[in-house]
VOMAR-230712 format. One line per field, with one value per residue (C-alpha): residue in three letters; residue number from 0; x, y, z. Coordinates in nm, 4 decimals. Each point is the difference from the previous one (the first is absolute). Example, Ala and Ser with C-alpha at 12.3 -4.5 7.8 and 13.67 -1.06 7.14 Angstrom:
BEGIN
code: [ALA; SER]
pos: [0; 1]
c1: [1.2300; 0.1370]
c2: [-0.4500; 0.3440]
c3: [0.7800; -0.0660]
//
This chain:
BEGIN
code: [MET; GLU; ILE; LYS; SER; ILE; PHE; LEU; HIS; HIS; VAL; ASP; VAL; GLN; THR; LYS; ASN; VAL; THR; PRO; ILE; GLU; ILE; ASN; GLU; ASP; PHE; GLU; ASN; LEU; ASN; THR; TYR; VAL; GLU; GLY; LEU; VAL; GLN; ASP; ILE; LEU; ASP; ASN; PRO; ASN; ARG; ARG; PHE; TYR; ASN; TRP; LYS; ASP; GLY; GLU; THR; GLN; VAL; LYS; ASN; SER; LEU; PRO; LEU; ILE; LYS; ALA; ASN; SER; HIS; ASP; ILE; GLU; SER; TYR; VAL; LEU; ASN; ASN; ALA; LYS; ARG; LEU; LEU; GLU; LYS; GLU; VAL; LYS; ALA; GLN; GLU; SER; MET; ASN; ARG; MET; GLY; VAL; GLU; ILE; GLN; ARG; GLY; SER; LEU; LEU; HIS; LEU; SER; ILE; GLU; SER; GLU; GLY; THR; HIS; LYS; ILE; ILE; ILE; CYS; LYS; VAL; GLU; HIS; ASP; GLU; VAL; VAL; SER; GLU; ILE; ASN; PHE; GLU; LEU; ILE; ARG; GLY; LEU; ASN; THR; ARG; LYS; LYS; LEU; PHE; LYS; ALA; LEU; LEU; VAL; TYR; TYR; ASP; GLN; ASN; GLY; GLU; ILE; THR; HIS; ASN; TYR; VAL; HIS; ASP; LYS; LYS; PRO; THR; LYS; TYR; TRP; TRP; ASP; ASP; PHE; LEU; GLU; LEU; ASP; PRO; ILE; THR; THR; ASP; GLU; ASP; ASN; THR; GLU; ASN; ALA; LEU; ASN; GLU; ILE; ASP; LYS; CYS; LEU; THR; ARG; TYR; ARG; LYS; LYS; TYR; TYR; VAL; ASP; TYR; LEU; ILE; LEU; ARG; ASN; SER; PHE; LEU; GLY; HIS; PHE; ARG; ASN; LYS; GLU; THR; LEU; ASN; PHE; THR; ASP; LEU; VAL; ASP; GLU; VAL; PHE; GLU; ASP; TYR; THR; PRO; LEU; ASN; LYS; ASP; PHE; PRO; LYS; LYS; LYS; LEU; LEU; GLU; SER; LEU; LYS; LYS; LEU; PRO; GLU; LYS; ASN; ASN; PHE; ASP; THR; THR; PHE; ASN; ILE; ILE; LYS; GLU; LYS; ILE; ASN; LYS; ARG; GLN; LYS; THR; ASN; ILE; ARG; LEU; ALA; SER; ASN; LEU; TYR; LEU; SER; ILE; ASP; ASP; PHE; VAL; GLU; ASN; LEU; LYS; ASN; ILE; ILE; GLU; LEU; GLU; GLN; GLU; GLY; GLY; ASN; LYS; TYR; VAL; ARG; ILE; MET; SER; GLU; ASP; GLY; TYR; ASN; LYS; LEU; GLU; ASP; LEU; LEU; ASN; LYS]
pos: [0; 1; 2; 3; 4; 5; 6; 7; 8; 9; 10; 11; 12; 13; 14; 15; 16; 17; 18; 19; 20; 21; 22; 23; 24; 25; 26; 27; 28; 29; 30; 31; 32; 33; 34; 35; 36; 37; 38; 39; 40; 41; 42; 43; 44; 45; 46; 47; 48; 49; 50; 51; 52; 53; 54; 55; 56; 57; 58; 59; 60; 61; 62; 63; 64; 65; 66; 67; 68; 69; 70; 71; 72; 73; 74; 75; 76; 77; 78; 79; 80; 81; 82; 83; 84; 85; 86; 87; 88; 89; 90; 91; 92; 93; 94; 95; 96; 97; 98; 99; 100; 101; 102; 103; 104; 105; 106; 107; 108; 109; 110; 111; 112; 113; 114; 115; 116; 117; 118; 119; 120; 121; 122; 123; 124; 125; 126; 127; 128; 129; 130; 131; 132; 133; 134; 135; 136; 137; 138; 139; 140; 141; 142; 143; 144; 145; 146; 147; 148; 149; 150; 151; 152; 153; 154; 155; 156; 157; 158; 159; 160; 161; 162; 163; 164; 165; 166; 167; 168; 169; 170; 171; 172; 173; 174; 175; 176; 177; 178; 179; 180; 181; 182; 183; 184; 185; 186; 187; 188; 189; 190; 191; 192; 193; 194; 195; 196; 197; 198; 199; 200; 201; 202; 203; 204; 205; 206; 207; 208; 209; 210; 211; 212; 213; 214; 215; 216; 217; 218; 219; 220; 221; 222; 223; 224; 225; 226; 227; 228; 229; 230; 231; 232; 233; 234; 235; 236; 237; 238; 239; 240; 241; 242; 243; 244; 245; 246; 247; 248; 249; 250; 251; 252; 253; 254; 255; 256; 257; 258; 259; 260; 261; 262; 263; 264; 265; 266; 267; 268; 269; 270; 271; 272; 273; 274; 275; 276; 277; 278; 279; 280; 281; 282; 283; 284; 285; 286; 287; 288; 289; 290; 291; 292; 293; 294; 295; 296; 297; 298; 299; 300; 301; 302; 303; 304; 305; 306; 307; 308; 309; 310; 311; 312; 313; 314; 315; 316; 317; 318; 319; 320; 321; 322; 323; 324; 325; 326; 327; 328; 329; 330; 331; 332; 333; 334; 335; 336; 337]
c1: [17.9145; -0.2727; -0.3666; -0.1603; -0.3484; -0.1703; -0.3542; -0.1654; -0.3294; -0.1570; -0.1163; -0.2732; -0.0905; -0.2781; -0.1957; 0.1283; 0.0977; 0.3042; 0.0577; 0.2593; 0.2034; 0.1355; 0.3708; 0.1631; 0.3246; 0.1473; -0.0361; 0.3498; -0.0336; -0.1048; 0.3522; 0.1184; -0.2842; 0.0599; 0.3772; -0.0507; -0.2483; 0.2335; 0.2898; -0.2106; -0.0719; 0.3577; 0.1568; -0.2362; 0.1860; -0.3186; -0.1113; -0.1031; 0.0617; -0.2806; -0.0760; -0.3189; -0.2480; -0.0364; -0.2645; -0.1748; -0.0327; -0.1445; 0.2739; 0.2779; -0.1853; -0.0314; 0.3771; 0.0932; -0.2761; 0.1165; 0.3597; -0.0990; -0.2292; -0.2763; -0.2846; -0.2492; 0.2236; -0.2541; -0.2533; 0.2626; 0.1205; -0.3634; -0.0730; 0.3003; -0.1386; -0.3419; 0.1706; 0.1754; -0.3316; -0.1622; 0.2812; 0.0086; -0.3768; 0.0250; 0.3024; -0.1733; -0.2957; 0.2405; 0.1790; -0.3173; -0.0270; 0.3522; -0.0752; 0.2679; -0.0497; 0.1864; 0.2073; -0.1711; 0.1883; 0.0218; 0.1483; 0.2825; 0.1327; 0.3390; 0.2031; 0.3495; 0.3408; 0.2949; 0.3660; -0.0470; -0.2748; -0.3784; -0.1863; -0.3681; -0.1305; -0.3475; -0.0474; -0.2519; 0.0692; -0.1504; -0.2488; -0.1382; -0.2891; 0.1114; -0.1411; 0.1581; 0.1721; -0.1090; -0.3750; -0.0664; -0.1482; 0.0514; 0.2664; 0.1669; 0.3710; 0.2920; 0.1644; 0.3637; 0.1154; -0.1667; -0.0077; 0.0069; -0.2089; 0.0692; 0.1889; 0.0939; 0.3161; 0.0646; 0.3424; 0.0573; 0.3348; 0.1379; -0.1950; -0.3313; -0.0208; -0.0955; 0.3134; -0.1592; -0.2712; -0.0417; -0.2688; 0.0422; -0.2516; 0.1032; -0.2618; -0.0440; -0.3711; -0.1413; -0.2702; 0.2722; 0.2606; -0.2194; -0.3573; 0.0692; 0.3420; -0.0186; 0.3588; 0.1741; 0.2868; 0.3311; 0.0956; -0.2690; -0.0783; 0.1280; 0.3367; 0.0296; -0.0651; 0.2430; 0.2767; -0.0337; 0.0082; 0.2999; 0.2069; -0.0713; 0.0765; 0.3301; 0.0913; -0.0573; 0.1740; 0.3379; -0.0249; -0.1251; 0.3295; 0.1494; -0.3178; -0.2348; -0.2411; -0.0475; -0.0386; -0.2646; -0.2032; 0.0103; -0.0904; -0.2922; -0.1134; 0.0166; -0.1851; -0.2582; -0.0382; -0.0764; -0.2426; -0.1888; -0.0360; -0.2174; 0.2054; 0.3741; 0.1294; 0.3759; 0.0840; -0.2272; 0.1590; 0.3522; -0.1023; -0.2125; 0.2062; 0.3598; 0.0346; -0.1824; 0.1919; 0.2459; 0.2693; 0.0893; 0.3579; 0.1486; 0.2231; -0.2873; 0.0444; -0.3517; 0.0922; 0.1668; -0.3017; -0.2395; 0.2080; -0.0113; -0.3737; -0.0908; 0.1752; -0.1816; -0.3145; 0.1823; 0.2898; -0.2124; -0.3067; -0.2923; -0.2507; -0.0049; -0.3777; -0.2013; -0.2555; 0.1606; -0.0690; -0.0080; 0.0760; 0.3480; 0.0862; -0.0635; 0.3008; 0.2366; -0.1336; 0.1747; 0.3279; 0.1834; 0.2474; 0.2301; 0.0007; 0.1950; 0.0574; -0.3390; -0.1747; -0.1337; -0.2188; -0.2344; -0.1715; -0.2688; -0.1821; 0.0164; 0.0297; -0.1381; 0.2505; 0.2640; 0.2586; -0.2196; -0.0671; 0.3565; 0.2739; 0.3674; 0.1617; 0.3449; 0.0621; 0.3084; 0.1648; -0.3101; -0.2132; -0.3782; -0.2851; -0.3072; -0.3370; -0.3302; -0.2511; -0.2922; -0.0773; 0.3621; 0.0260; -0.3104; 0.1142; 0.3615; -0.1074; -0.1676; 0.2836; 0.2911; -0.1659; -0.0597]
c2: [-3.8585; 0.1935; -0.0986; 0.0461; -0.1132; -0.1759; -0.1397; -0.1848; -0.1933; -0.1778; -0.3462; -0.1381; -0.3627; -0.0050; 0.2938; -0.0650; 0.3657; 0.1857; 0.3440; 0.2478; 0.1529; 0.3498; 0.0354; 0.3360; -0.0288; 0.3000; -0.1739; -0.0173; -0.3586; -0.1371; -0.0214; -0.1777; -0.2504; -0.0647; -0.0298; -0.2530; -0.1944; -0.0127; -0.1058; -0.2768; -0.1378; 0.0304; -0.1422; -0.2935; -0.3176; -0.2000; 0.0720; -0.1731; 0.1069; 0.0000; 0.0835; 0.1615; -0.2312; 0.0340; 0.2273; 0.3114; -0.0154; 0.2711; 0.0771; -0.0341; 0.2405; 0.2582; 0.0183; 0.2308; 0.2424; -0.0056; 0.0558; 0.2895; 0.1462; 0.0163; 0.2471; -0.2875; -0.2046; 0.0158; -0.2089; -0.2682; -0.0382; -0.0013; -0.2828; -0.1903; 0.0393; -0.1238; -0.2972; -0.0855; 0.0210; -0.2358; -0.2561; 0.0271; -0.0465; -0.3141; -0.1276; 0.0677; -0.2146; -0.2925; 0.0717; 0.0204; -0.3779; -0.0067; 0.2770; 0.2238; 0.3732; 0.2100; 0.2715; 0.3355; 0.2812; 0.2628; 0.0000; 0.2477; 0.1041; 0.1730; 0.1406; 0.1107; 0.0995; -0.1272; -0.0656; 0.1159; -0.2489; -0.0082; -0.2449; -0.0780; -0.1649; -0.1455; -0.1309; -0.0885; 0.1900; 0.0102; 0.2819; 0.0662; 0.1817; 0.1747; 0.2509; 0.3438; 0.1199; 0.3563; -0.0221; -0.3719; -0.0398; -0.3200; 0.0561; -0.2236; -0.0247; -0.2062; -0.2209; 0.1127; -0.3095; -0.2903; 0.1262; -0.2755; -0.3065; -0.0616; 0.1947; 0.0116; 0.1927; 0.0856; 0.1228; 0.2110; 0.0539; 0.3262; -0.0607; -0.0352; -0.3774; -0.2382; -0.1912; -0.2223; -0.0130; -0.2016; -0.0709; 0.0257; -0.2263; -0.1981; -0.2629; -0.0008; 0.0514; -0.1025; 0.2662; 0.2689; -0.1047; -0.2047; 0.1327; 0.3676; 0.0731; -0.2721; -0.1163; -0.3300; -0.1182; -0.0177; -0.3103; -0.2597; -0.1286; -0.3427; 0.1383; 0.2248; -0.2931; -0.2246; 0.2627; 0.1108; -0.3588; -0.0875; 0.3036; -0.0118; -0.3737; 0.0615; 0.2773; -0.2317; -0.3019; 0.1767; -0.0557; -0.3576; -0.1813; 0.2115; 0.1003; -0.2858; 0.0306; 0.3762; -0.0603; -0.2681; 0.2140; 0.3080; -0.1987; -0.1609; 0.3433; 0.1795; -0.2811; 0.0100; 0.3757; -0.0656; -0.2782; 0.1970; 0.3290; 0.0752; 0.3050; 0.0458; 0.3270; -0.0383; 0.2458; -0.1872; -0.3319; 0.1281; 0.1602; -0.2843; -0.2999; 0.1226; 0.3272; -0.1386; -0.3295; -0.0786; -0.2359; -0.3166; 0.0233; 0.3227; 0.0299; -0.0113; 0.3079; 0.1385; 0.3555; -0.1211; -0.2170; 0.2933; 0.2213; -0.2659; -0.0584; 0.3674; 0.0185; -0.3005; 0.1582; 0.2641; -0.2292; -0.2989; 0.1557; -0.0733; 0.2425; 0.0705; -0.0404; -0.2720; -0.2758; -0.3299; -0.3006; -0.2934; -0.2670; 0.1462; -0.0689; -0.3746; -0.1264; 0.1851; -0.1307; -0.3350; -0.0138; -0.3220; -0.0050; -0.3013; -0.1355; -0.3196; -0.2545; -0.0580; 0.2146; 0.3462; 0.2660; 0.1229; 0.3388; 0.0001; 0.3232; 0.3132; -0.0929; 0.2458; 0.0751; -0.2307; 0.1315; -0.1135; -0.3475; -0.1070; 0.0330; -0.0941; -0.1680; -0.1325; -0.2600; -0.2010; 0.0846; -0.1009; 0.2414; -0.0330; 0.1496; 0.0210; 0.0366; 0.0664; -0.2269; -0.1871; -0.1719; -0.1070; -0.1210; -0.2194; -0.1588; -0.0558; -0.1372; -0.2982; -0.0461; 0.0163; -0.2082; -0.2973]
c3: [3.1325; -0.1794; 0.0247; -0.3420; 0.1034; 0.2874; 0.0271; 0.2862; -0.0060; 0.2950; -0.1114; 0.2256; -0.0680; 0.2609; -0.1456; -0.3544; -0.0381; -0.1306; 0.1538; -0.1370; 0.2836; -0.0545; 0.0709; 0.0617; -0.1964; 0.1847; 0.3366; 0.1483; 0.1240; -0.3391; -0.1407; 0.3133; -0.0259; -0.3710; 0.0412; 0.2782; -0.2104; -0.3008; 0.2208; 0.1567; -0.3472; -0.1257; 0.3157; 0.0409; -0.1001; -0.0584; -0.3529; -0.3155; -0.3588; -0.2567; -0.3623; -0.1249; -0.1660; -0.3755; -0.1440; 0.1250; 0.3779; 0.2188; 0.2534; -0.2605; -0.2328; 0.2767; 0.0621; -0.2936; 0.1044; 0.3629; -0.1120; -0.2282; 0.2677; -0.2610; 0.0455; 0.0436; 0.2312; 0.2844; -0.1907; -0.0729; 0.3586; 0.1176; -0.2451; 0.1375; 0.3526; -0.1173; -0.1646; 0.3270; 0.1862; -0.2505; 0.0352; 0.3810; 0.0307; -0.2130; 0.1944; 0.3331; -0.1048; -0.0459; 0.3279; 0.2105; 0.0297; 0.1478; 0.2474; -0.1558; -0.0524; -0.2563; 0.1641; -0.0141; -0.1646; -0.2694; -0.3491; -0.0477; -0.3425; 0.0052; -0.2867; 0.1027; -0.1343; 0.1997; -0.0769; -0.3573; -0.0876; 0.0062; 0.2212; 0.0449; 0.3131; 0.0334; 0.3514; 0.2630; 0.3216; 0.3468; 0.0337; 0.3479; 0.1576; 0.3187; 0.2459; -0.0240; 0.3180; -0.0799; -0.0575; 0.0600; -0.3478; -0.1962; -0.2658; -0.2571; -0.0544; -0.1226; 0.2583; 0.0267; 0.1899; -0.1765; -0.3569; -0.2541; -0.0897; -0.3673; -0.2646; -0.3662; -0.0842; -0.3667; -0.1143; -0.3120; -0.1731; -0.1417; -0.3236; 0.1815; -0.0499; 0.2808; 0.1018; 0.2628; 0.2597; 0.3126; 0.2520; 0.3751; 0.1727; 0.3061; -0.0784; -0.3788; -0.0603; -0.3345; -0.0054; 0.0235; -0.2562; -0.2336; 0.0160; 0.0762; -0.1536; -0.2697; 0.0298; -0.0673; 0.2242; -0.1869; 0.1977; 0.0754; 0.3499; -0.1117; -0.1116; 0.3051; 0.2353; -0.1881; -0.0194; 0.3620; 0.1304; -0.2178; 0.0948; 0.3742; -0.0019; -0.1828; 0.2416; 0.2971; -0.1542; 0.0297; 0.3761; -0.0100; 0.0483; 0.2786; 0.1882; -0.0804; 0.2941; -0.0508; -0.3734; 0.0612; 0.2415; -0.2245; -0.3105; 0.1790; 0.1247; -0.3321; -0.1790; 0.2780; -0.0558; -0.3672; 0.0880; 0.2662; -0.1903; -0.3001; -0.0989; 0.0270; 0.1373; -0.0298; 0.2785; 0.2424; -0.1013; 0.0677; 0.3308; 0.1395; -0.1130; -0.0160; 0.1937; 0.3054; -0.0048; 0.2815; -0.1371; 0.1916; -0.1192; 0.1365; -0.3071; -0.2476; -0.2291; 0.0351; -0.1041; -0.3197; -0.0823; 0.0490; -0.2294; -0.2716; 0.0385; -0.0348; -0.3380; -0.1479; -0.1566; -0.2031; -0.0841; -0.1026; -0.1572; 0.2299; 0.1496; 0.3721; 0.0224; -0.1738; 0.0537; 0.1001; -0.2241; 0.2432; -0.2615; -0.0403; 0.3652; 0.0221; -0.1935; 0.2347; 0.3258; 0.0316; 0.1942; 0.0897; 0.2897; 0.0229; 0.3550; -0.0639; -0.2740; -0.1689; 0.2637; -0.0876; 0.1551; -0.2751; 0.0259; -0.2671; 0.0780; 0.2138; 0.3691; 0.2551; 0.2806; -0.1440; 0.2477; 0.2907; -0.1406; -0.0816; 0.2628; 0.0017; 0.2998; 0.0944; 0.2716; 0.0771; -0.3304; -0.1975; -0.1994; -0.0227; -0.2003; 0.2200; -0.1761; 0.1763; -0.1776; 0.1502; -0.3331; -0.0454; 0.3580; -0.0302; -0.3252; 0.1091; 0.3394; -0.1678; -0.2496; 0.2450; 0.2716; -0.2261]
//
């Protein structure tokens, strides 16, 4: 990997200042830091693909100059940093009433050649102030452990044309991709929510007949994850709902299910990070379980701790479904005692 150019600007929302930070490109640890940063972006499975908005937009217009390492490149990357500050200050004003603070950091512009192609990275990184062990002076530096907040990665082909770009942002933030970068998502939040729900549901349905109880619990849990989160992070969904699940049936093929789930986004065209549209969840909530002729257990919405509310029992050759329900008990007590 060859670093063509690198620029760092500290963006301070509190003081409303942008400060250029000088980087010594001969510093031996710089390549290691940059390589790790690039690998973090490339390896991260949670990404969303975007197109540039039509017309002349600031960050898009700066890309050819960054790629060409133009003589006046410094003024363009500085203007990008000032643009980010402007958008963050505005976003922070909206967030103040919610008690939320934008993560502090610095804007890093990187132009690199790797694996025969050109790439540009514009990302927000953690930038610390620490006390030097040598002279105890306050110094600024890049955090080598917790590097990345948000990133745009732009790919060029052999002809110098942009082939695709994607945004890494664990919690998609509108001020970053829309206000600052001026991008449009290729797939809408509505379509992402619909596609993800459909494909996960289909993946689970294969196990419905043979492992019904495990199927029911997992389906309830994954729908609950969608209902309780504002943003979907697909890796978190798989880890929290499926990876951490302990099957009731010892033969349940959990490993096979996980392998299938992890292939879904790429195979079925939905992003791994997007805002969840709640209206898309409702029509999938209802599940009817036949208990006997003309008698059904209906689950109309996500049920917290479903596994702890419904229990199965066997006694004297009879099988029972035991449900903890104060409301149901009170209503059935009057009905059955008449």
